[in-house]
C-alpha positions as CSV (number, residue, x, y, z in Angstrom):
1,M,51.1,110.7,114.2
2,V,54.8,111.1,115.1
3,P,55.3,113.3,118.2
4,I,57.1,116.6,117.8
5,I,60.1,115.5,119.9
6,D,60.6,112.4,117.7
7,R,60.4,114.4,114.5
8,Y,62.9,116.9,115.9
9,I,65.4,114.2,116.9
10,L,64.9,112.4,113.6
11,R,65.6,115.5,111.6
12,E,68.7,116.4,113.6
13,V,70.1,112.8,113.4
14,L,69.5,112.4,109.7
15,K,70.9,115.8,108.9
16,T,74.1,115.0,110.7
17,F,74.1,111.4,109.3
18,F,73.9,112.3,105.7
19,A,76.6,115.0,106.1
20,I,79.1,112.5,107.7
21,F,78.1,109.7,105.4
22,S,78.7,111.8,102.3
23,V,82.2,112.8,103.4
24,I,83.2,109.2,104.3
25,L,81.7,107.9,101.1
26,L,83.5,110.5,99.0
27,V,86.8,109.7,100.7
28,V,86.3,106.0,100.0
29,L,85.3,106.6,96.4
30,V,88.3,108.8,95.7
31,Q,90.7,106.3,97.3
32,G,89.2,103.3,95.5
33,Y,89.2,105.2,92.1
34,I,92.9,106.1,92.5
35,R,93.8,102.5,93.5
36,I,91.9,101.0,90.6
37,L,93.4,103.5,88.2
38,Q,96.9,102.5,89.3
39,Q,96.0,98.9,88.7
40,A,94.7,99.8,85.2
41,A,97.8,101.8,84.5
42,V,100.0,98.7,84.9
43,G,97.6,96.5,83.0
44,A,96.4,94.5,86.0
45,V,92.8,95.7,85.4
46,D,91.1,96.4,82.0
47,S,90.5,100.1,81.7
48,R,86.9,99.3,80.6
49,L,86.2,97.8,84.0
50,V,87.4,100.8,86.1
51,L,83.9,102.4,86.6
52,S,82.3,99.1,87.3
53,L,84.9,98.1,89.9
54,V,84.6,101.5,91.6
55,G,80.8,101.2,91.7
56,L,81.1,97.7,93.2
57,Q,83.6,98.9,95.8
58,V,81.2,101.6,96.9
59,L,78.5,99.0,97.4
60,E,81.0,97.0,99.5
61,V,81.6,99.8,101.9
62,V,78.1,101.3,102.2
63,G,77.1,98.7,104.8
64,P,80.2,98.7,107.0
65,I,80.4,102.5,107.2
66,T,76.8,103.0,108.1
67,P,77.0,101.9,111.8
68,P,79.9,104.2,112.8
69,T,78.3,107.1,110.8
70,F,75.0,106.5,112.7
71,F,77.0,106.4,116.0
72,F,78.7,109.7,115.5
73,S,75.6,111.4,114.2
74,I,73.8,110.5,117.4
75,L,76.8,111.6,119.5
76,Y,77.1,114.9,117.7
77,S,73.4,115.8,117.5
78,L,72.8,114.9,121.2
79,G,76.0,116.6,122.3
80,R,74.9,119.8,120.6
81,M,71.5,119.5,122.4
82,Y,73.3,119.3,125.7
83,R,75.6,122.2,124.9
84,D,72.7,124.4,123.9
85,S,70.7,123.4,127.0
86,E,68.0,121.8,124.9
87,V,68.1,118.6,127.0
88,T,67.7,120.6,130.1
89,A,64.7,122.3,128.6
90,L,63.3,118.9,127.6
91,A,63.9,117.6,131.1
92,A,62.0,120.5,132.6
93,S,59.1,119.7,130.3
94,G,59.0,116.1,131.5
95,V,61.1,114.5,128.7
96,G,63.7,112.4,130.5
97,T,66.7,110.4,129.2
98,F,64.6,107.2,128.6
99,R,62.2,109.2,126.5
100,I,65.1,110.5,124.4
101,F,66.6,107.0,124.1
102,R,63.2,105.8,122.8
103,S,63.3,108.4,120.1
104,Y,66.7,107.4,119.0
105,L,65.6,103.7,119.0
106,F,62.8,104.6,116.6
107,V,65.5,105.8,114.2
108,A,67.9,102.9,114.9
109,I,65.5,100.1,114.1
110,P,65.0,101.0,110.4
111,V,68.7,101.8,110.1
112,A,69.6,98.4,111.5
113,L,67.2,96.7,109.0
114,L,68.9,98.7,106.2
115,V,72.4,97.7,107.3
116,A,71.2,94.0,107.5
117,Y,70.1,94.2,103.9
118,L,73.4,95.9,102.9
119,T,75.7,93.5,104.7
120,M,73.7,90.2,104.2
121,G,72.5,90.8,100.6
122,L,74.3,93.6,98.8
123,L,77.8,93.1,100.3
124,P,78.4,89.5,99.2
125,W,76.8,90.1,95.8
126,A,79.2,93.1,95.2
127,K,82.2,91.1,96.3
128,K,81.2,88.1,94.1
129,T,80.5,90.3,91.1
130,K,83.8,92.1,91.5
131,F,85.7,88.8,91.8
132,E,84.0,87.4,88.7
133,L,84.8,90.5,86.7
134,V,88.5,90.5,87.6
135,E,88.7,86.7,87.2
136,A,87.2,86.9,83.7
137,Q,89.5,89.7,82.8
138,Q,92.5,87.8,84.1
139,Q,91.4,84.7,82.3
140,Q,91.0,86.7,79.1
141,A,94.5,88.1,79.5
142,I,95.9,84.6,80.0
143,E,94.2,83.3,76.9
144,L,95.2,86.2,74.6
145,S,98.7,86.3,76.0
146,T,99.4,83.0,74.3
147,S,98.3,84.5,70.9
148,V,101.1,85.8,68.8
149,A,100.7,88.2,65.9
150,G,102.1,87.0,62.6
151,R,101.5,83.3,63.2
152,F,98.7,80.8,63.3
153,N,97.0,80.3,66.7
154,E,95.0,77.2,67.6
155,Y,92.0,76.9,69.9
156,S,89.2,74.4,70.6
157,Q,91.4,71.4,69.9
158,G,92.2,72.4,66.4
159,D,88.6,73.3,65.3
160,L,89.5,77.0,65.5
161,V,92.6,78.3,63.9
162,F,93.2,82.0,63.3
163,Y,95.9,84.2,62.0
164,I,96.4,87.8,63.4
165,E,98.5,90.3,61.5
166,N,98.6,93.0,64.2
167,M,97.6,93.1,67.9
168,S,97.3,95.9,70.4
169,K,99.9,96.1,73.2
170,D,97.4,94.9,75.8
171,K,96.4,92.1,73.4
172,T,92.7,92.9,73.6
173,R,92.3,94.3,70.0
174,L,93.1,92.3,66.9
175,Q,93.6,93.5,63.3
176,N,93.5,91.9,59.9
177,I,92.4,88.4,60.9
178,F,92.1,85.2,59.0
179,V,90.0,82.4,60.7
180,Q,89.4,78.7,59.9
181,N,86.5,77.4,61.9
182,R,85.0,73.9,61.8
183,Q,81.4,73.5,63.0
184,N,78.9,70.7,62.3
185,R,81.4,69.1,59.9
186,K,81.5,72.2,57.8
187,L,84.6,74.2,57.2
188,G,84.3,78.0,57.5
189,L,86.9,80.5,56.3
190,I,86.6,84.1,57.7
191,T,88.5,87.2,57.0
192,A,87.9,90.4,59.1
193,S,89.5,93.8,59.5
194,E,89.4,93.7,63.3
195,G,88.2,91.7,66.3
196,Y,88.3,91.5,70.1
197,R,87.7,89.1,72.9
198,Y,84.2,89.0,74.6
199,T,82.8,87.0,77.6
200,D,79.1,86.6,78.1
201,P,78.3,88.1,81.5
202,E,75.5,85.6,82.2
203,T,77.0,82.3,81.1
204,G,80.7,83.2,81.2
205,T,81.2,81.7,77.7
206,P,84.2,83.3,75.8
207,Y,83.9,84.5,72.2
208,I,86.1,86.2,69.6
209,V,84.0,88.9,68.0
210,L,85.0,89.8,64.4
211,R,83.9,93.0,62.6
212,D,83.7,94.0,59.0
213,G,84.5,90.7,57.3
214,H,83.6,88.0,54.9
215,R,82.6,84.3,55.5
216,Y,82.9,81.3,53.3
217,E,81.4,77.9,54.4
218,G,81.1,74.5,52.9
219,H,82.5,71.0,52.5
220,P,86.0,70.5,51.2
221,G,86.0,69.0,47.7
222,Q,82.5,70.3,46.9
223,N,81.5,73.4,45.1
224,D,78.4,74.3,47.2
225,Y,80.2,76.9,49.3
226,V,78.1,79.7,50.8
227,N,79.7,83.2,51.2
228,G,78.5,86.4,52.7
229,D,79.6,89.7,54.4
230,F,79.0,90.6,58.0
231,D,79.3,93.7,60.2
232,K,79.8,91.6,63.4
233,Y,80.4,87.9,63.9
234,A,81.0,86.0,67.1
235,I,82.9,82.7,67.4
236,R,82.7,80.7,70.5
237,I,86.0,79.5,72.1
238,D,86.1,76.1,73.9
239,E,88.8,76.8,76.5
240,G,88.9,73.2,77.6
241,K,89.3,74.1,81.2
242,Q,87.8,76.8,83.5
243,S,89.4,78.7,86.3
244,Q,89.9,76.7,89.4
245,S,89.5,79.7,91.8
246,E,86.9,79.2,94.4
247,L,84.7,81.8,96.1
248,T,85.7,82.8,99.6
249,P,83.2,83.0,102.4
250,Q,83.1,86.7,102.0
251,Q,81.8,86.3,98.5
252,L,79.2,83.6,99.2
253,P,75.5,84.6,99.7
254,T,74.2,84.7,103.3
255,A,71.8,81.8,102.6
256,Q,74.7,79.5,101.8
257,L,76.4,80.4,105.1
258,I,73.4,79.6,107.3
259,G,73.7,76.1,108.8
260,S,77.2,75.5,107.6
261,D,79.6,73.6,109.8
262,D,82.7,75.4,108.3
263,I,84.1,77.6,111.0
264,R,85.1,80.2,108.4
265,M,81.6,80.5,107.1
266,R,80.2,80.7,110.6
267,S,82.6,83.5,111.4
268,E,81.6,85.4,108.2
269,L,77.9,84.9,109.0
270,E,78.4,86.3,112.5
271,Y,80.3,89.3,111.1
272,R,77.4,90.2,108.9
273,V,75.0,89.9,111.8
274,M,77.3,92.0,114.1
275,L,77.0,95.1,111.9
276,P,73.2,95.6,112.2
277,I,73.3,94.7,115.9
278,S,75.9,97.4,116.4
279,V,73.5,100.0,115.1
280,L,71.2,99.1,118.1
281,V,74.2,98.9,120.6
282,F,75.8,102.2,119.8
283,P,72.8,104.4,121.0
284,L,73.3,102.8,124.4
285,I,76.8,104.1,124.3
286,S,76.3,107.5,122.6
287,I,73.6,108.8,124.9
288,P,75.6,108.7,128.2
289,L,78.8,109.5,126.3
290,S,77.4,112.7,124.9
291,K,76.3,114.0,128.2
292,S,78.0,117.3,129.1
293,L,77.3,120.5,131.0
294,P,75.8,123.5,129.2
295,R,78.4,125.5,127.2
296,Q,80.9,122.7,127.8
297,G,82.9,121.6,124.8
298,M,82.0,118.2,123.3
299,Y,85.3,117.5,121.5
300,G,86.5,115.5,124.5
301,S,83.5,113.1,124.2
302,L,84.0,112.9,120.4
303,I,87.7,111.8,120.9
304,L,86.6,109.3,123.5
305,A,83.9,108.0,121.2
306,L,86.4,107.7,118.4
307,L,88.7,105.6,120.7
308,I,85.8,103.4,121.7
309,Y,84.8,102.7,118.1
310,A,88.5,102.1,117.1
311,L,88.6,99.5,119.9
312,F,85.3,98.0,118.6
313,F,86.7,97.9,115.1
314,N,89.9,96.1,116.1
315,L,88.1,93.7,118.4
316,Q,85.7,92.9,115.5
317,A,88.7,92.0,113.3
318,I,90.5,90.1,116.1
319,S,87.4,88.1,117.0
320,G,87.2,86.6,113.5
321,G,90.8,85.3,113.7
322,W,90.3,83.9,117.2
323,M,87.1,82.1,116.2
324,V,88.7,80.5,113.2
325,S,91.8,79.5,115.1
326,G,89.8,78.0,118.0
327,A,91.0,80.5,120.6
328,T,87.4,81.3,121.4
329,P,84.8,78.5,121.6
330,P,82.3,78.3,118.7
331,S,79.4,78.8,121.2
332,I,80.9,82.2,122.0
333,G,81.9,83.1,118.5
334,R,82.2,86.8,117.9
335,W,79.3,87.9,120.0
336,W,81.4,88.8,123.0
337,V,82.7,92.0,121.2
338,H,79.4,93.9,121.8
339,V,79.3,92.8,125.5
340,A,83.0,93.9,126.0
341,I,82.3,97.3,124.4
342,L,79.3,97.9,126.6
343,L,81.3,96.9,129.7
344,I,84.2,99.2,128.8
345,T,81.7,102.1,128.1
346,A,80.0,101.5,131.5
347,I,83.4,101.7,133.3
348,V,84.3,104.9,131.4
349,M,81.0,106.5,132.3
350,I,81.3,105.5,135.9
351,L,84.7,107.0,136.1
352,K,83.6,110.1,134.3
353,S,80.7,110.8,136.6
354,P,81.1,113.4,139.3
355,D,80.1,111.0,142.1
356,S,82.9,108.6,141.1
357,V,85.4,111.4,141.1
358,K,84.4,112.4,144.6
359,L,84.5,108.8,145.8
360,L,88.0,108.4,144.3
361,R,89.3,111.5,146.0
362,R,87.9,110.3,149.4
363,L,89.6,107.0,148.9
364,L,92.9,108.7,148.1
365,K,92.6,110.9,151.2
366,T,91.8,108.0,153.5
367,S,94.5,105.7,152.2
368,P,97.7,105.5,154.3
């Protein structure tokens, strides 16, 4: 059975965590939605992909924003406990700092495992899926941009020829179509009132889908033609060449990064591991940082914590460039960032302690 103190700390941390997380996620969602809408307005993104891209963008940021959210939730909840003298009451009952740290560690471990799943599994999948959606849409735009209304258009090395009377401005919807299609040595003639381009999400195979039309099929010079009506008919397009774009290390699954000799892939792998480790490092920082006297304001500690995390965020970004460029040895990689943050925090805490202030004053008085 979970002790009362652990349940209390868990409740306080999770309550603050979900409040901060909801605000940050809402801000990211609104910003992403506005940016994708702007891209859709100028035709860079298909309007039908807007919601899918927004959802994928949310999945991309859930993992990276969880560690700082957890950090500030611990800092705020523990700072409130110091301000309301709850920590003093716990200390009088025999619950010391180490016991409080152990309670936070019980919360941090499952959060770290969750972040590991989000950054190592969900994050690259979301990036890859987003890339494939945009790539397919751009490829479709390139293919259809070569089609011209009012003239015959040829695909699949002449096996597919179609005539379009009218086309929408974004060239995604076709009207009054005539198609000549050759399959299995049979010539097919198709007429349809409208059509559109479709790409199979599983295989990536492109099709032209026709609606409300008629089909005639047979051998030229013979009278055994077959005709029929259809509501929907799909014709596969052999594009002849596929996109040459390659996936970046950020879009590759974690299993593909493990054991790679490519320095960029090693850097990306270490970045994904850094995030769940930071969930375990930040409680070491937040517990001494949140310490304050009863009825003392905690906004100073929050500002200091914000500066420390901003430093961590920038060092995290810089470490990747240094590792790829060779400025830091591959054996060190990006792991030094956590050590540097812990050392900086220790120095700040030492300087912040009353004993350090007294010692500094004595040194200043005794100095000539």
